C-alpha positions as a printed Julia matrix, in Angstrom:
449×3 Matrix{Float64}:
 -160.22  239.5   64.02
 -161.76  242.65  66.32
 -164.93  242.33  64.0
 -165.47  238.81  65.04
 -164.22  239.17  68.79
 -166.21  242.63  68.82
 -169.82  240.63  69.13
 -171.11  239.55  72.18
 -172.29  236.02  71.84
 -171.02  232.92  70.42
 -173.63  232.76  67.62
 -172.95  236.2   66.69
 -169.23  235.79  66.55
 -170.36  232.11  64.44
 -171.88  234.13  62.33
 -169.73  237.09  61.8
 -166.37  234.18  61.01
 -168.96  233.14  57.83
 -169.52  236.46  56.67
 -165.81  237.86  56.74
 -164.46  234.63  55.23
 -166.53  234.98  52.44
 -164.33  236.01  49.03
 -165.71  239.22  48.61
 -165.85  240.67  52.33
 -162.01  239.72  52.58
 -161.14  241.55  49.38
 -162.88  244.68  51.21
 -160.8   243.66  53.98
 -157.66  243.41  52.5
 -158.45  246.59  50.21
 -158.97  248.63  53.93
 -155.77  247.39  55.45
 -153.53  248.2   52.53
 -155.29  251.71  52.39
 -154.52  251.63  56.03
 -150.86  250.84  55.19
 -150.48  253.59  52.48
 -152.04  256.27  54.66
 -148.9   255.44  57.83
 -146.74  258.51  58.09
 -143.29  259.06  57.36
 -141.51  256.23  56.01
 -143.36  252.79  56.75
 -145.98  253.49  54.25
 -142.9   252.94  51.66
 -141.58  250.21  53.78
 -144.52  248.1   54.21
 -145.47  248.47  50.49
 -141.71  247.25  49.04
 -141.92  244.52  52.05
 -145.25  243.65  50.46
 -143.53  243.98  46.51
 -140.22  241.8   47.81
 -142.9   238.5   49.1
 -145.42  238.7   46.73
 -142.96  238.73  43.28
 -140.09  236.63  44.7
 -139.21  233.78  43.11
 -138.77  231.41  45.96
 -139.71  232.51  49.54
 -137.52  235.05  51.3
 -135.86  234.57  54.8
 -135.85  236.98  57.13
 -132.64  238.46  56.57
 -132.2   238.4   52.7
 -135.57  240.42  53.21
 -134.32  242.9   55.77
 -131.03  242.82  53.23
 -132.84  243.62  50.45
 -135.03  246.4   51.71
 -131.88  248.31  53.07
 -130.8   248.6   49.65
 -130.69  252.04  48.03
 -130.62  251.87  44.55
 -127.87  253.31  42.7
 -125.81  253.54  46.13
 -122.0   252.97  45.78
 -121.93  250.42  49.1
 -123.72  248.7   51.5
 -124.59  250.5   54.55
 -126.07  248.62  58.08
 -127.89  251.67  59.15
 -130.43  251.01  56.14
 -130.93  247.45  57.06
 -135.1   247.5   59.38
 -135.73  245.17  61.98
 -138.28  242.32  61.59
 -140.36  243.47  64.01
 -140.69  247.0   62.13
 -140.92  245.8   58.87
 -144.28  242.91  60.36
 -145.75  246.18  62.15
 -145.77  248.23  59.16
 -147.51  245.72  57.82
 -150.45  245.61  59.51
 -150.89  242.06  59.7
 -150.37  241.7   56.14
 -147.3   239.44  56.58
 -146.22  237.08  58.83
 -142.89  234.98  59.96
 -142.99  231.46  59.35
 -140.93  230.24  62.4
 -139.99  226.46  61.41
 -138.25  228.2   58.34
 -137.56  231.66  59.47
 -139.3   232.77  55.86
 -141.57  235.78  55.45
 -144.77  235.1   53.91
 -148.05  236.53  53.1
 -150.47  236.26  56.12
 -152.83  234.03  53.77
 -153.27  232.4   50.09
 -156.32  234.55  49.67
 -154.05  237.76  50.22
 -151.8   235.84  47.22
 -155.2   236.4   45.18
 -156.03  239.46  45.79
 -152.5   240.98  45.07
 -153.16  239.43  41.37
 -155.96  240.72  41.03
 -154.47  244.1   41.63
 -151.41  244.44  39.4
 -151.38  247.99  39.57
 -150.37  247.89  42.79
 -146.83  247.84  42.83
 -144.99  250.31  39.74
 -142.39  247.87  37.79
 -141.48  245.32  40.6
 -139.75  242.96  38.85
 -137.34  245.83  37.27
 -137.26  247.36  40.78
 -136.47  244.11  42.49
 -133.9   243.74  39.44
 -132.34  246.72  40.25
 -132.01  246.12  43.54
 -130.31  243.34  43.12
 -127.85  244.6   40.83
 -127.06  247.5   43.19
 -126.11  244.73  45.69
 -123.98  242.7   43.36
 -121.66  245.86  42.68
 -121.37  246.57  46.23
 -117.55  246.68  46.51
 -117.67  244.26  49.42
 -119.45  242.1   47.09
 -117.14  242.2   44.06
 -113.89  241.49  45.91
 -115.35  237.93  47.41
 -113.22  235.46  45.82
 -115.31  234.03  42.28
 -114.49  230.33  43.25
 -116.56  230.49  46.41
 -119.32  227.56  46.52
 -121.54  229.57  48.8
 -122.35  232.92  50.06
 -120.29  234.32  53.18
 -122.58  234.9   56.31
 -121.67  238.72  55.67
 -123.65  238.9   52.74
 -126.98  237.11  53.32
 -128.69  238.47  50.25
 -125.67  237.46  47.86
 -127.49  234.03  47.14
 -130.94  235.35  45.66
 -129.17  238.33  44.4
 -127.24  236.55  41.91
 -129.68  233.69  41.01
 -132.71  235.6   40.44
 -131.56  239.24  39.17
 -131.89  237.74  35.84
 -135.23  236.57  36.0
 -136.57  239.49  36.9
 -134.62  241.82  34.8
 -136.13  239.05  31.4
 -139.69  239.81  32.76
 -139.18  243.86  32.95
 -136.19  245.55  31.46
 -135.82  249.25  32.21
 -133.35  251.99  30.96
 -132.38  252.52  34.91
 -131.52  248.33  34.59
 -129.43  248.67  32.42
 -126.2   250.23  33.21
 -126.01  248.45  36.54
 -126.35  245.33  34.65
 -123.18  246.34  32.32
 -121.14  246.75  35.66
 -121.78  243.75  36.59
 -121.1   241.75  33.63
 -118.13  243.55  32.69
 -115.75  241.09  34.2
 -118.8   238.48  35.01
 -116.47  236.11  34.82
 -114.32  237.23  37.89
 -117.67  237.68  40.28
 -118.58  235.06  42.7
 -122.5   235.82  41.43
 -121.65  234.39  38.23
 -120.22  230.85  40.0
 -123.43  230.99  42.49
 -125.58  231.3   39.44
 -124.08  228.29  37.73
 -124.47  226.57  40.87
 -127.94  227.29  41.6
 -128.99  225.94  38.03
 -126.4   223.44  37.87
 -125.42  224.64  35.29
 -129.03  224.61  33.18
 -129.14  220.72  33.36
 -126.51  220.69  30.48
 -123.73  219.75  32.75
 -125.05  218.26  35.63
 -121.75  217.53  36.93
 -121.0   221.32  37.42
 -118.69  221.65  40.11
 -115.52  223.06  39.83
 -116.51  226.55  41.87
 -114.73  228.7   38.75
 -116.64  230.71  36.44
 -113.56  230.67  34.53
 -114.62  231.64  30.76
 -118.05  232.77  31.41
 -117.81  236.04  30.09
 -120.78  238.98  30.43
 -122.1   237.85  26.83
 -122.18  234.07  27.8
 -124.26  235.87  31.3
 -126.39  237.68  29.12
 -127.0   234.55  26.58
 -127.73  232.08  29.45
 -130.1   234.37  30.76
 -131.78  235.21  27.52
 -131.73  239.35  28.07
 -132.23  240.69  24.6
 -131.95  244.21  25.8
 -128.66  243.5   27.63
 -127.32  241.61  25.21
 -127.71  244.21  22.33
 -125.96  247.07  24.99
 -123.0   244.42  25.78
 -121.81  244.2   21.74
 -122.3   248.24  21.62
 -120.21  248.8   24.49
 -116.96  247.21  23.17
 -115.77  244.82  20.63
 -116.49  241.0   21.8
 -114.92  237.47  20.93
 -118.57  236.49  19.47
 -117.33  232.74  19.58
 -115.49  232.57  22.54
 -115.84  229.11  24.74
 -115.84  228.46  28.51
 -113.94  225.34  29.66
 -117.14  223.42  28.66
 -117.05  224.46  25.07
 -119.84  226.55  25.3
 -120.5   229.99  23.57
 -122.65  232.71  23.85
 -125.17  230.9   21.04
 -124.83  227.47  22.37
 -126.06  229.19  26.09
 -129.24  230.68  24.42
 -130.43  228.09  21.88
 -130.0   225.3   24.75
 -132.61  227.27  26.78
 -134.68  228.29  23.49
 -133.74  232.28  24.09
 -134.79  233.26  20.35
 -134.44  236.85  20.86
 -131.1   236.22  22.23
 -130.28  233.63  19.59
 -131.7   235.92  16.58
 -128.65  238.75  17.96
 -126.7   237.04  17.93
 -127.24  235.28  14.58
 -127.27  238.73  13.12
 -123.6   239.67  14.57
 -120.86  239.29  11.89
 -118.67  236.48  12.74
 -120.74  234.48  14.38
 -120.23  230.3   13.67
 -123.95  228.74  14.52
 -122.56  225.33  13.98
 -120.01  225.46  16.29
 -119.86  222.81  19.0
 -119.07  222.23  22.56
 -117.04  220.04  24.06
 -119.03  216.65  23.56
 -119.7   217.71  20.08
 -123.17  219.57  20.24
 -123.86  222.49  18.31
 -126.56  224.86  19.19
 -128.93  222.77  16.48
 -127.99  219.46  19.05
 -129.03  221.71  22.15
 -131.81  223.36  20.51
 -133.8   220.02  19.46
 -133.0   218.05  22.89
 -134.7   221.0   24.42
 -137.44  220.9   22.07
 -137.52  224.81  21.0
 -139.18  224.41  17.53
 -138.67  228.3   16.7
 -135.31  228.3   17.61
 -134.25  224.82  15.67
 -136.2   226.35  12.57
 -134.21  229.31  12.71
 -130.74  227.62  13.14
 -131.86  225.45  10.09
 -132.29  228.98   7.75
 -128.19  229.3    8.44
 -126.95  227.36   5.45
 -123.3   226.59   7.22
 -125.33  224.47  10.11
 -125.18  220.43   9.5
 -128.87  218.92  10.63
 -126.8   215.29  10.61
 -123.96  216.5   12.74
 -123.37  213.81  15.39
 -122.19  214.46  18.88
 -119.46  212.52  20.67
 -121.63  209.55  21.03
 -123.1   209.43  17.79
 -126.29  211.12  18.4
 -127.65  213.58  15.9
 -130.31  216.26  16.13
 -132.85  214.15  15.26
 -131.81  211.4   17.43
 -131.89  213.56  20.42
 -135.39  215.02  19.39
 -137.04  211.77  19.02
 -135.78  210.17  22.8
 -137.57  213.71  24.19
 -140.65  213.24  22.6
 -140.35  216.43  20.52
 -142.83  216.21  17.84
 -142.62  219.62  16.31
 -138.42  219.33  15.98
 -138.69  215.29  14.99
 -141.11  216.97  11.54
 -138.76  219.95  11.28
 -135.71  217.89  10.62
 -137.17  214.96   8.77
 -137.97  217.65   6.04
 -134.53  218.73   5.7
 -132.77  216.74   3.06
 -130.11  214.41   3.71
 -131.67  213.67   7.02
 -131.38  209.96   7.78
 -134.19  208.52   9.55
 -132.34  205.6    9.96
 -129.31  206.91  11.59
 -127.58  204.58  13.97
 -125.59  205.82  17.06
 -122.26  205.09  17.71
 -122.12  204.69  20.98
 -125.89  202.69  21.5
 -126.72  201.27  17.74
 -130.25  203.07  18.38
 -132.0   204.4   15.58
 -134.8   207.73  16.11
 -137.3   205.17  16.0
 -136.17  203.22  18.81
 -135.3   206.14  21.19
 -138.73  207.52  20.67
 -140.21  204.16  21.1
 -138.02  203.45  24.28
 -139.16  206.12  26.03
 -142.72  205.77  25.06
 -143.74  208.72  22.61
 -146.53  207.6   20.67
 -146.39  210.7   18.79
 -143.6   211.06  17.6
 -143.96  207.36  16.8
 -146.29  207.55  14.47
 -144.69  210.42  13.07
 -141.2   208.41  12.39
 -143.25  205.4   10.8
 -145.29  207.6    8.47
 -141.79  207.43   6.42
 -141.76  204.87   4.35
 -138.17  204.92   4.76
 -137.74  203.93   8.62
 -136.88  200.47   9.38
 -138.66  199.68  12.98
 -136.7   196.38  12.8
 -133.33  197.42  13.07
 -131.46  196.12  16.69
 -129.13  198.01  18.51
 -125.52  196.65  20.17
 -128.04  194.54  22.52
 -130.09  192.91  19.92
 -133.09  195.16  20.86
 -135.7   196.2   18.48
 -138.12  199.34  18.5
 -140.37  196.6   19.81
 -138.64  195.16  22.1
 -137.39  198.67  23.81
 -141.01  199.68  23.72
 -142.4   196.47  25.33
 -139.69  196.17  28.03
 -140.63  199.75  29.22
 -144.24  198.83  29.12
 -145.56  201.82  26.3
 -148.44  199.83  25.38
 -149.39  202.5   22.8
 -146.37  202.04  21.41
 -146.13  198.83  21.0
 -149.86  198.51  19.37
 -148.24  201.26  16.63
 -145.39  199.03  15.69
 -147.53  195.58  15.72
 -150.13  197.52  13.23
 -147.14  197.79  10.5
 -148.42  195.18   8.18
 -145.66  192.71   7.37
 -143.02  193.75   9.41
 -143.17  191.5   12.14
 -144.87  187.82  10.35
 -143.45  186.26  13.1
 -145.33  187.64  16.18
 -148.67  185.75  17.14
 -151.78  186.95  19.68
 -152.58  183.63  21.82
 -155.36  183.26  23.64
 -154.45  185.15  26.14
 -153.52  188.62  26.08
 -149.6   187.8   25.83
 -147.66  189.02  22.85
 -145.9   185.63  21.88
 -142.83  185.83  19.65
 -142.77  182.89  17.29
 -139.86  180.99  18.29
 -138.77  179.94  14.21
 -138.44  184.03  13.8
 -134.72  184.72  12.69
 -135.77  187.81  14.22
 -134.13  188.67  18.24
 -136.66  187.58  20.58
 -137.69  191.01  22.4
 -138.82  190.51  25.7
 -142.4   191.6   25.88
 -144.39  192.29  28.69
 -147.74  191.73  29.57
 -150.33  194.28  27.41
 -153.1   194.78  29.19
 -156.39  194.61  27.1
 -157.6   197.82  25.83
């Protein structure tokens, strides 16, 4: 802006504006500004670079108070101190215009999206940013004033404005960059995790990993430190936890989740492998709804985890849950082609298995949801029966047509001899012959391809 306003005529200012907004010129400007930031005296340089690191690497936009309290944490400090919390005006002044406050949301952000690109092009600008952020979060969570809070609160109190971010995202940063310095404060937090408010905030924030969307008990009872490390996929910290004391490896919380179930649900291969090697781990233990690690990994499409579990001789690939759904049914419903192929290769897996609640087969689940590739894989099996109807008399063809899945309908109609009573009239409607003994599917108009 100084360069633009330093010109003496409108045209000269326009020309300078055009020059300075070119990418290379912007990059040079950002580099020069960052050099000026680093050259500041006292602690101004450190404060500005820390603020830029937090804003750039944070998992979501930080509110002004959150950033101020994060910058006020001294790693390894035994307690918080308001004397270390900088004013936002000081932070902005030290950043020399690279940071700004979004007035409408009271969040702090980089001055322009091109600065985001510039920082991305210079990954060595900050040293171990994710581990640094994780350590700050863990230090904050281990403050006595935080540990003494009731674990049943549904939100962070106003006195701890950084608690929500630290609780919900320390594990994400730790998972991206784990250092030796991070492990001791992590172990301190996880020892007694089920009595720490941060575990409850984590569960509420993630909606219990979408596995239990109804989770609203506001109590982390039974959610141990081992559950937490498995939940977050932290391999090194899981290994460290298993070394410091003896754990009940198959311990469950009120929802029936074991550490292995939590790791398998989110596809944390390293943690799954670590837990499977631990003596006494039951790889087929189910939760309160009858779903074991294999069912949950299959439902979420984690191919490698499914492979690991299928190698365990005690794992039953046909184990059904509370609703009679087996891993193949869950994988087919969600369109996970790789998992479906793995399960079909297992001896004894019935591709026509009907669940007890809806009466649907893996094929009808895939057809209903329009997963063409899964439908193709299932139809390649000579023992798959596409004419099986559910409890409402709907075949796979009916379910696909009801939901407008044209590609699936065509795949099913291409099966020779399977639907001899269906015919195509002069228009593009698919009409069932009234003499058919099959339940009449409410077929929708199929567009001419």
